[in-house]
Structures are given as C-alpha cells and as structure tokens.
Backbone as CSV, one residue per row, in Angstrom:
resi,resn,N_x,N_y,N_z,CA_x,CA_y,CA_z,C_x,C_y,C_z
1,MET,-0.350,-72.514,30.426,0.112,-71.280,30.890,-0.311,-70.199,30.027
2,PRO,-0.856,-69.167,30.192,-1.493,-68.425,29.630,-0.356,-67.161,29.189
3,THR,-0.261,-67.187,27.526,0.309,-66.489,26.554,0.069,-64.265,26.904
4,SER,1.375,-63.774,27.108,1.035,-62.449,26.700,0.418,-62.365,25.674
5,LYS,-0.860,-61.402,25.183,-1.735,-61.003,24.261,-1.171,-59.915,23.751
6,THR,-0.908,-59.666,22.634,-0.282,-58.190,21.844,-1.940,-56.993,21.816
7,PRO,-1.190,-55.810,22.429,-2.190,-54.842,22.412,-3.061,-54.926,21.356
8,ASP,-4.867,-54.556,21.216,-5.264,-54.256,19.880,-4.895,-52.785,19.297
9,ALA,-4.215,-52.979,18.249,-4.216,-51.437,17.193,-5.330,-50.555,16.822
10,GLY,-6.468,-51.150,16.611,-7.791,-50.581,16.526,-7.842,-51.026,15.042
11,PRO,-8.409,-50.403,14.203,-9.233,-50.993,12.794,-7.408,-50.262,11.848
12,PRO,-7.238,-51.055,10.610,-6.495,-50.356,10.311,-6.897,-48.663,9.123
13,ALA,-5.910,-47.699,9.323,-6.071,-45.914,8.661,-6.795,-46.795,7.289
14,ALA,-7.744,-45.610,7.383,-8.272,-45.431,5.628,-6.828,-45.184,4.532
15,PRO,-7.476,-45.961,3.792,-6.486,-45.322,2.449,-6.444,-44.198,1.902
16,GLY,-5.222,-43.344,2.226,-4.804,-42.521,1.267,-5.415,-41.097,2.939
17,ARG,-5.218,-41.703,4.244,-5.327,-40.717,5.187,-4.717,-41.813,6.228
18,PRO,-3.347,-40.785,6.818,-2.419,-41.226,7.924,-2.929,-41.481,8.761
19,ALA,-2.275,-42.505,9.421,-2.183,-43.574,10.166,-3.203,-42.542,11.716
20,GLY,-2.096,-41.802,12.401,-1.809,-41.286,13.280,-1.798,-39.778,13.452
21,ARG,-1.701,-38.633,14.433,-1.509,-37.277,14.276,-0.684,-37.170,13.646
22,ASP,0.341,-37.846,13.784,1.970,-37.255,13.643,2.502,-37.739,12.344
23,ALA,1.946,-38.459,11.955,2.248,-39.276,10.607,3.096,-38.726,9.968
24,HIS,2.318,-37.020,9.685,2.698,-35.958,8.373,3.354,-35.192,9.110
25,PRO,3.945,-34.682,10.147,4.492,-33.441,10.696,4.159,-32.340,9.555
26,HIS,4.835,-32.361,8.677,4.907,-31.308,7.442,4.194,-31.234,6.398
27,ALA,3.020,-31.698,6.537,1.734,-31.868,5.676,1.474,-30.099,5.823
28,PRO,0.992,-29.751,4.330,0.345,-28.143,4.197,-0.758,-27.763,5.401
29,ARG,-1.360,-27.083,5.944,-2.418,-26.496,6.671,-2.581,-25.525,5.622
30,ARG,-4.193,-25.706,6.196,-4.989,-24.860,5.238,-4.930,-23.219,6.003
31,PRO,-4.554,-22.654,5.385,-4.618,-20.986,6.293,-6.316,-20.577,7.576
32,PRO,-5.481,-20.139,8.005,-6.853,-19.845,9.499,-7.948,-18.427,8.656
33,ARG,-8.725,-18.916,8.458,-9.769,-17.993,8.150,-9.806,-16.364,9.077
34,ALA,-10.363,-15.672,7.996,-9.267,-13.842,8.256,-10.927,-13.906,9.127
35,GLY,-10.384,-12.800,10.229,-11.332,-12.595,11.279,-12.932,-11.814,10.747
36,LEU,-13.490,-11.448,11.446,-14.642,-10.865,10.924,-14.257,-9.514,10.268
37,LEU,-13.531,-8.530,11.437,-12.851,-7.128,11.049,-11.905,-6.982,9.989
38,ALA,-11.636,-8.036,9.876,-10.081,-7.892,8.508,-11.452,-8.517,6.907
39,ARG,-12.670,-9.403,7.630,-13.417,-9.585,6.477,-14.489,-8.226,6.040
40,LEU,-14.660,-7.256,7.227,-16.002,-5.979,6.646,-14.683,-5.099,6.128
41,GLU,-12.934,-5.058,6.973,-12.248,-3.897,6.390,-11.993,-4.441,4.861
42,ALA,-12.041,-5.817,4.245,-11.594,-5.977,2.839,-13.107,-5.773,2.076
43,ARG,-14.141,-6.038,2.722,-15.264,-6.072,2.067,-15.954,-3.739,1.607
44,ASP,-15.163,-3.137,3.083,-14.987,-1.959,2.320,-13.885,-1.297,1.742
45,VAL,-12.770,-1.585,1.503,-11.724,-1.093,0.310,-12.449,-1.340,-0.519
46,ALA,-12.474,-2.602,-0.977,-13.216,-2.936,-2.022,-14.049,-2.215,-2.468
47,LEU,-15.677,-1.761,-2.095,-16.612,-0.790,-2.416,-15.780,0.477,-2.484
48,SER,-14.807,0.984,-1.675,-14.469,2.204,-1.705,-13.847,2.253,-3.151
49,ALA,-13.029,1.534,-3.485,-12.299,1.245,-4.387,-13.569,1.346,-5.615
50,VAL,-14.582,0.590,-6.178,-15.182,0.806,-6.698,-15.556,2.508,-6.879
51,ILE,-16.656,2.469,-6.263,-16.327,4.171,-6.280,-15.869,5.715,-6.282
52,GLY,-14.486,5.505,-5.867,-13.237,6.046,-5.886,-12.619,5.984,-7.295
53,THR,-12.365,4.585,-8.237,-12.200,4.746,-9.067,-12.476,3.764,-10.262
54,ARG,-13.809,3.278,-10.029,-13.993,2.608,-11.429,-15.272,3.478,-11.412
55,TRP,-16.155,4.418,-10.984,-16.891,5.942,-11.534,-16.552,6.325,-12.452
56,PRO,-17.017,6.694,-13.153,-16.269,8.357,-14.216,-16.034,9.604,-12.941
57,HIS,-14.838,9.825,-13.335,-14.456,11.235,-12.490,-14.235,12.150,-13.454
58,PRO,-15.039,12.425,-14.121,-15.006,14.209,-15.378,-14.426,14.840,-14.640
59,ARG,-13.876,15.974,-15.026,-13.397,16.801,-14.681,-14.456,18.285,-14.460
60,TYR,-15.751,18.206,-15.020,-16.425,19.098,-14.891,-17.340,18.678,-13.617
61,LEU,-16.993,17.285,-13.340,-18.135,17.110,-12.031,-16.593,17.051,-10.778
62,THR,-15.652,16.559,-10.797,-14.811,16.494,-9.834,-14.671,17.816,-9.320
63,TRP,-14.220,18.856,-10.182,-13.769,20.000,-9.515,-15.099,20.801,-8.666
64,PRO,-16.379,20.962,-9.596,-17.094,21.635,-8.282,-17.442,21.108,-7.415
65,LEU,-17.356,19.282,-7.515,-17.478,18.907,-6.031,-16.668,19.359,-5.139
66,GLY,-15.531,18.814,-5.902,-14.421,19.059,-4.626,-14.172,19.941,-4.328
67,ALA,-14.668,21.647,-4.816,-14.618,22.617,-4.355,-15.902,22.839,-3.352
68,VAL,-16.966,22.221,-3.413,-17.932,22.164,-2.293,-17.248,21.367,-1.075
69,SER,-16.750,20.362,-2.200,-16.390,19.593,-0.588,-14.793,20.012,0.507
70,LEU,-14.376,21.414,0.040,-13.834,21.480,0.481,-14.579,22.808,1.540
71,THR,-15.331,23.084,1.282,-15.509,24.107,2.210,-16.545,23.483,3.894
72,GLY,-16.551,22.289,3.624,-16.953,21.407,4.525,-15.304,20.901,6.086
73,ASN,-14.136,21.532,5.162,-13.257,21.784,6.010,-13.272,22.468,7.190
74,TYR,-13.253,21.754,8.410,-13.165,23.308,10.001,-14.380,22.991,9.491
75,GLY,-15.283,22.624,9.355,-16.833,22.981,9.667,-17.392,24.206,8.621
76,ILE,-16.262,24.600,7.871,-16.794,26.265,7.236,-18.081,26.541,6.512
77,ALA,-18.610,25.659,6.140,-19.651,25.639,5.604,-20.898,26.463,6.791
78,TRP,-20.848,24.801,7.655,-21.853,25.090,8.417,-21.978,26.402,9.171
79,VAL,-20.573,27.001,9.699,-20.465,27.820,10.429,-20.838,29.360,9.420
80,ALA,-20.630,28.958,8.169,-20.923,30.338,7.675,-22.476,30.668,6.785
81,LEU,-22.930,29.138,7.401,-24.629,29.705,7.114,-25.405,29.645,8.758
82,ALA,-24.601,29.130,9.560,-24.901,29.433,11.019,-24.893,31.040,11.052
83,ALA,-24.111,31.869,10.471,-23.759,33.237,10.961,-24.684,33.587,9.443
84,VAL,-24.749,33.473,8.386,-25.576,34.191,7.129,-27.111,34.305,8.097
85,GLY,-27.435,33.001,8.947,-28.465,32.239,9.500,-28.873,33.873,10.921
86,ALA,-27.795,34.283,11.626,-27.932,34.901,12.520,-27.914,36.036,12.306
87,ALA,-27.648,36.384,10.923,-28.153,38.306,10.787,-28.595,38.412,10.492
88,ALA,-29.641,37.016,9.620,-30.707,37.447,9.040,-32.018,37.748,9.691
89,GLY,-32.050,37.855,10.497,-33.300,38.662,11.441,-33.449,39.626,11.701
90,THR,-34.855,39.883,11.908,-34.770,41.551,11.825,-34.203,42.248,12.983
91,ALA,-34.059,41.610,14.331,-33.498,41.976,15.666,-31.774,42.340,15.713
92,GLY,-31.621,42.018,14.849,-30.001,41.745,14.106,-29.314,41.189,14.599
93,PHE,-28.079,40.930,14.345,-27.220,39.223,14.698,-27.787,38.597,16.008
94,SER,-28.408,37.593,16.002,-27.948,36.662,17.621,-26.745,35.839,17.373
95,GLY,-26.381,36.306,18.444,-24.982,35.289,18.930,-25.455,33.910,19.342
96,ARG,-27.052,34.121,20.242,-27.320,32.683,20.473,-27.801,31.594,19.345
97,ARG,-27.689,32.377,18.334,-28.299,31.478,17.006,-27.205,31.180,16.768
98,PHE,-26.145,31.467,16.359,-24.708,31.750,15.896,-24.330,30.150,16.757
99,ALA,-23.988,30.478,17.869,-23.900,29.583,18.943,-24.407,28.256,19.109
100,TYR,-25.550,28.385,18.527,-26.028,27.047,18.778,-26.151,26.205,17.355
101,GLY,-26.117,26.503,16.465,-25.494,26.056,15.066,-24.006,25.365,15.366
102,ALA,-23.477,26.501,15.197,-21.585,26.552,15.278,-21.045,25.742,16.420
103,GLY,-21.751,26.026,17.076,-20.908,25.520,18.290,-21.159,24.403,18.633
104,ALA,-22.366,23.561,17.893,-22.308,22.120,17.767,-21.532,21.579,16.754
105,VAL,-21.098,21.856,15.643,-20.379,21.999,14.617,-18.977,21.613,15.097
106,LEU,-18.358,22.354,15.517,-17.061,23.284,16.354,-16.821,21.773,17.340
107,ALA,-17.744,21.562,17.841,-17.322,20.578,19.383,-17.696,19.064,18.931
108,THR,-18.153,18.961,17.303,-18.059,17.342,16.761,-16.687,17.547,16.087
109,GLU,-16.327,18.513,15.704,-15.153,18.098,14.648,-14.082,17.626,15.801
110,TRP,-13.840,18.381,17.437,-13.084,17.882,18.043,-13.518,16.877,18.309
111,ILE,-14.272,15.824,18.604,-14.739,15.186,19.412,-14.068,13.709,18.383
112,THR,-14.721,14.382,17.028,-14.165,13.221,15.862,-12.934,12.961,15.637
113,PHE,-11.683,14.221,15.926,-10.525,14.183,16.398,-9.608,13.369,17.095
114,LEU,-10.275,13.287,18.350,-9.900,12.669,19.194,-9.687,11.319,18.678
115,ILE,-11.018,10.883,18.241,-11.618,9.565,17.946,-10.379,9.066,16.369
116,LYS,-10.178,10.042,16.151,-9.100,9.775,14.564,-8.134,9.430,15.517
117,LEU,-7.404,9.892,16.262,-6.545,9.641,16.873,-6.142,8.620,17.522
118,ILE,-7.377,7.991,17.840,-7.313,6.531,18.568,-7.372,5.563,17.449
119,PHE,-7.978,5.517,16.326,-8.133,4.561,15.592,-6.667,4.502,14.135
120,ARG,-6.084,6.139,14.038,-5.368,6.370,13.066,-5.345,5.288,11.848
121,ARG,-6.388,5.258,11.200,-6.385,4.735,9.937,-6.193,5.644,8.757
122,ARG,-4.811,4.842,7.775,-4.524,5.383,6.436,-5.953,5.848,5.957
123,ARG,-5.765,6.901,5.318,-6.605,7.100,3.586,-6.127,6.228,2.788
124,PRO,-7.210,6.206,1.759,-6.981,5.615,0.666,-5.808,5.208,-0.520
125,THR,-5.378,6.936,-0.318,-4.329,6.643,-1.330,-2.825,6.541,-0.458
126,GLN,-3.126,6.391,1.206,-2.106,6.293,1.766,-1.949,4.973,1.879
127,ARG,-2.693,4.242,1.738,-2.620,2.733,1.754,-2.514,2.224,0.757
128,ASP,-2.562,3.020,-0.385,-2.441,2.044,-1.962,-1.796,3.097,-2.754
129,PRO,-0.335,3.635,-2.707,0.485,4.808,-3.212,0.119,4.297,-4.850
130,ALA,-0.363,3.399,-5.110,-0.070,2.916,-7.088,-1.498,2.903,-6.864
131,ALA,-2.839,3.235,-6.706,-4.344,3.632,-6.681,-4.414,5.128,-7.416
132,ALA,-5.169,5.387,-7.958,-5.238,7.004,-8.286,-5.218,8.032,-7.104
133,LYS,-4.642,8.996,-7.847,-4.548,10.186,-6.395,-5.881,10.440,-5.938
134,ALA,-5.902,11.369,-5.096,-7.381,11.751,-4.594,-7.497,13.068,-5.277
135,ASP,-8.696,13.729,-5.656,-9.059,14.840,-6.598,-8.605,16.248,-5.793
136,ILE,-9.116,15.711,-4.198,-8.438,17.227,-3.476,-7.714,16.776,-2.853
137,PRO,-7.049,17.899,-2.413,-5.736,17.888,-1.221,-6.064,17.214,-0.316
138,LEU,-5.254,16.056,0.044,-5.652,15.600,1.014,-5.479,15.561,2.437
139,PRO,-6.435,15.402,3.099,-6.172,15.972,5.091,-4.924,15.839,5.776
140,LEU,-4.465,16.348,6.528,-3.339,15.454,7.534,-3.876,14.336,8.665
141,SER,-4.972,14.677,8.772,-5.889,14.167,9.781,-5.558,12.350,9.603
142,PRO,-6.105,11.533,10.702,-6.370,9.932,9.510,-7.949,10.252,9.236
143,SER,-7.866,9.252,8.966,-9.186,8.752,8.043,-10.244,8.802,8.893
144,PHE,-10.344,7.581,9.468,-11.440,7.243,10.799,-11.883,7.333,11.653
145,PRO,-12.922,8.185,12.099,-14.165,8.411,11.132,-13.804,9.328,10.376
146,SER,-15.434,9.550,9.321,-15.147,11.009,8.312,-15.641,12.180,9.451
147,SER,-14.724,13.347,9.460,-15.390,14.647,10.383,-15.709,15.048,9.472
148,HIS,-16.213,15.195,8.099,-17.279,15.968,7.649,-18.598,15.058,7.450
149,ALA,-18.451,13.999,7.649,-19.609,13.629,7.680,-20.198,13.655,9.246
150,SER,-19.258,13.473,10.051,-20.088,13.462,11.652,-20.100,15.740,11.083
151,MET,-19.562,16.000,10.897,-19.953,17.707,11.051,-21.611,17.835,10.252
152,SER,-21.630,17.258,9.388,-22.565,17.907,8.159,-24.034,17.219,8.917
153,THR,-24.268,15.968,9.467,-25.290,15.509,10.288,-25.226,16.507,11.754
154,VAL,-24.200,16.601,12.542,-24.929,17.883,13.603,-25.618,19.002,13.163
155,GLY,-24.343,19.397,11.905,-25.133,20.649,11.013,-26.246,21.076,10.299
156,ALA,-26.748,19.894,9.768,-27.804,19.613,9.114,-28.847,19.542,10.440
157,LEU,-28.646,18.903,11.825,-29.956,19.189,12.575,-29.803,20.078,13.332
158,SER,-28.714,20.575,13.750,-28.894,21.550,14.441,-29.391,23.160,13.395
159,MET,-29.131,23.157,12.421,-29.784,24.306,11.218,-31.254,24.185,10.835
160,SER,-31.762,22.396,10.964,-32.960,22.093,11.166,-33.589,22.427,12.191
161,VAL,-33.205,23.040,12.804,-34.484,23.043,14.515,-34.102,24.831,14.185
162,LEU,-33.206,25.465,13.894,-33.626,27.355,13.483,-34.066,27.419,12.774
163,TYR,-33.871,26.955,11.187,-34.787,27.283,10.483,-35.592,25.446,9.839
164,PRO,-36.502,25.277,10.174,-37.345,24.048,9.750,-37.591,23.978,8.257
165,SER,-37.962,24.785,7.852,-38.191,24.905,6.384,-36.993,25.253,5.534
166,LEU,-35.796,25.043,6.670,-34.785,24.883,4.597,-34.102,23.330,5.073
167,TRP,-34.697,22.261,6.139,-34.259,21.195,6.384,-33.863,20.484,5.332
168,PRO,-34.615,20.371,3.743,-34.309,19.897,2.871,-32.540,19.831,2.283
169,ALA,-33.277,21.690,2.595,-31.139,21.823,1.758,-30.336,21.716,2.908
170,PHE,-30.682,21.896,4.176,-29.533,21.505,5.577,-29.191,19.812,4.826
171,ALA,-30.197,18.913,4.410,-30.340,17.681,4.663,-29.382,17.511,3.035
172,ALA,-29.289,18.047,1.733,-28.548,17.720,0.555,-27.708,18.226,0.406
173,LEU,-27.203,19.422,1.609,-26.065,19.921,1.675,-25.153,18.194,2.510
174,ALA,-25.978,17.977,3.223,-25.061,17.147,4.384,-24.438,16.078,3.310
175,VAL,-25.763,15.725,2.611,-25.395,14.259,1.831,-24.277,14.291,0.577
176,VAL,-24.589,15.309,-0.012,-23.209,15.963,-0.754,-22.303,15.948,-0.266
177,LEU,-21.736,16.850,1.118,-20.292,16.717,1.976,-19.564,15.496,2.588
178,ALA,-20.474,14.698,2.691,-20.530,13.397,3.291,-20.578,12.211,2.278
179,ALA,-21.027,12.337,0.520,-20.994,11.585,0.149,-19.261,11.984,-1.069
180,SER,-19.060,12.816,-0.916,-17.955,13.520,-1.929,-16.765,12.753,-1.577
181,ARG,-17.015,12.524,-0.197,-15.574,11.865,0.173,-14.717,10.952,0.337
182,VAL,-15.863,9.864,-0.104,-15.407,8.403,-0.848,-15.613,8.602,-2.198
183,TYR,-16.056,9.647,-3.213,-16.059,9.209,-4.507,-15.384,10.279,-5.164
184,LEU,-14.283,11.314,-4.357,-13.297,12.134,-4.307,-11.651,11.414,-4.002
185,ARG,-11.963,9.974,-3.338,-10.809,9.425,-2.492,-9.800,9.441,-1.284
186,VAL,-10.875,10.331,-0.650,-10.020,10.889,0.627,-10.661,10.326,2.141
187,HIS,-11.842,9.259,1.707,-12.340,8.408,2.222,-12.625,7.018,2.199
188,PHE,-12.388,6.265,3.050,-13.668,4.978,2.874,-14.435,5.318,2.829
189,LEU,-15.848,4.337,2.429,-16.802,4.307,2.518,-17.470,3.833,4.273
190,ALA,-16.726,3.230,4.974,-17.150,2.780,6.479,-16.483,4.031,7.143
191,ASP,-14.882,4.746,6.672,-15.470,6.196,7.180,-16.948,7.111,7.561
192,VAL,-16.898,7.298,6.476,-18.069,8.365,6.346,-18.958,7.588,6.949
193,LEU,-19.671,6.214,6.636,-20.676,6.095,7.480,-20.814,5.766,8.760
194,ALA,-19.093,5.458,9.919,-19.013,6.142,10.621,-19.204,7.522,11.429
195,GLY,-18.903,8.591,10.332,-19.355,9.169,11.003,-20.392,9.650,11.356
196,ILE,-21.310,9.629,9.842,-22.727,9.850,10.134,-23.380,9.402,11.467
197,CYS,-23.007,8.178,11.697,-23.768,7.560,13.100,-23.078,8.635,14.389
198,LEU,-22.282,8.395,14.671,-21.307,9.210,15.401,-22.156,10.724,15.814
199,GLY,-22.053,11.581,14.468,-23.002,13.033,13.939,-25.007,12.304,14.553
200,LEU,-25.669,11.162,14.720,-26.560,10.911,15.026,-26.684,10.811,16.278
201,VAL,-25.427,10.223,16.420,-24.950,10.316,18.808,-24.795,11.313,19.616
202,ILE,-24.121,11.934,18.557,-24.047,13.462,19.372,-25.309,14.554,18.805
203,GLY,-25.148,14.304,17.752,-26.342,16.056,17.196,-27.781,15.378,17.618
204,LEU,-28.318,13.886,17.582,-29.659,13.960,18.098,-30.015,13.943,19.678
205,PRO,-29.154,13.659,20.887,-29.529,14.365,21.836,-28.971,15.682,22.229
206,TYR,-28.435,16.763,21.390,-28.217,17.967,21.578,-29.267,18.316,21.002
207,ILE,-30.200,18.396,20.394,-31.110,19.074,19.452,-32.328,19.070,20.622
208,ALA,-32.863,17.421,21.161,-32.968,17.432,21.849,-33.222,17.998,23.076
209,LEU,-31.902,18.223,23.978,-31.699,18.063,25.246,-31.393,20.016,25.595
210,VAL,-30.764,21.168,24.153,-30.366,21.755,24.208,-31.451,23.078,23.533
211,ARG,-32.432,24.174,23.598,-33.443,24.337,23.554,-32.573,25.431,23.702
212,ILE,-32.975,26.398,22.051,-32.524,27.509,21.578,-33.565,28.860,22.394
C-alpha cells in the first residue's frame, strides 16, 4: 500500500537569513532613495549656501554690490539704459528704440512672475530662518526663477542689438546682476540659472524676429 509523502520543504534557509518572506515582519527597512529632483534640490541648496554664507561678505563689497543689484528690480537698470540710448541720438528721442529695449525687459518680467506663481519656491532665508539674513531687502515674490537673471539676459541681448559696440558692458552688467542674487542670499543658484535659460528662450527669438 503506497504511503503518503511529505511535501518537499525545499533547501534549508541560509544561516542568519529569514526562512520566509514574512519571517521577520517588523524588521527595519532601508529608507527609500530620494528622487532625482530631491537630490538636485539638495545640491542646489548646498552650493547656494557655500556662495551665500561661506564666501567672505565684507561690507565694502556687499554694499555697492547690493546697490547695483537693487537697480535690477523691475528692470529699472535696463529701462534706464534704454531711455539713455534712445535719447542719445542726433535726431532726438527715439521711442522705437526705447520700446525695443525696455519693452522686451518688462514683458520678460511679467512672464517670469507668472512662472514664479506656479512654483512658489521659498527664498533661501525663508527656507532656513536660522541662516544668515539677506544683505539686501528681500523681495515679496517667490524665488524660482530669478527675474533679475531673465530680465538681464533679455536686456543684454536687446541692448546689444541696438548698440553692438557696447555689448561687453551689457554682458558684464547682466552677469553682475544675476550673480549678485546668490551672493547676497536672495536666490538659490538654480533660480538664477533657470532665469538665464528663460531669458535666452525669450530673448533669442525676440532679437531674431523683431527688427528695429
């Protein structure tokens, strides 16, 4: 008479390893790895902190740099340059030249502001109130992307079209206005880089398609 066979239980579990999936249901699990965006943001915060807090910030540098940076609010520096250039011609004030330079900058400001409302990223000192305060008054708008960077990129491009021989000065002003935002602790580095990219996306088609 055939005897019943015990089902094969398989090979024995290795020492130190649970025999089944639910052998230790309460064993600690490895925390999930942070996503790509979270890792990029952490790098951005760390690099911005190096520039904004670990680099030397003497007053003889932060005060004049802060004053220059504030002229970028609402595109004031670029609107003023457009006005001076439009008035410097021998034929009198050129409204067309002024509109070409100032209009592009002001339109960029509004586009950037609308994007800020989508992301609503907090500024460095808002994210970490215990960190050093900003060296200039903190703007009320969100942080990402930087409107100083986007407007400066568009301003440098449009003004260089109007006055080609002065393009190095316009480029230098754009770099100072953009870089000052991280150094003075009012923007993260990614805010400025995104602002420059946005300025290129707006400015390059503008100077290619709109003729003065």
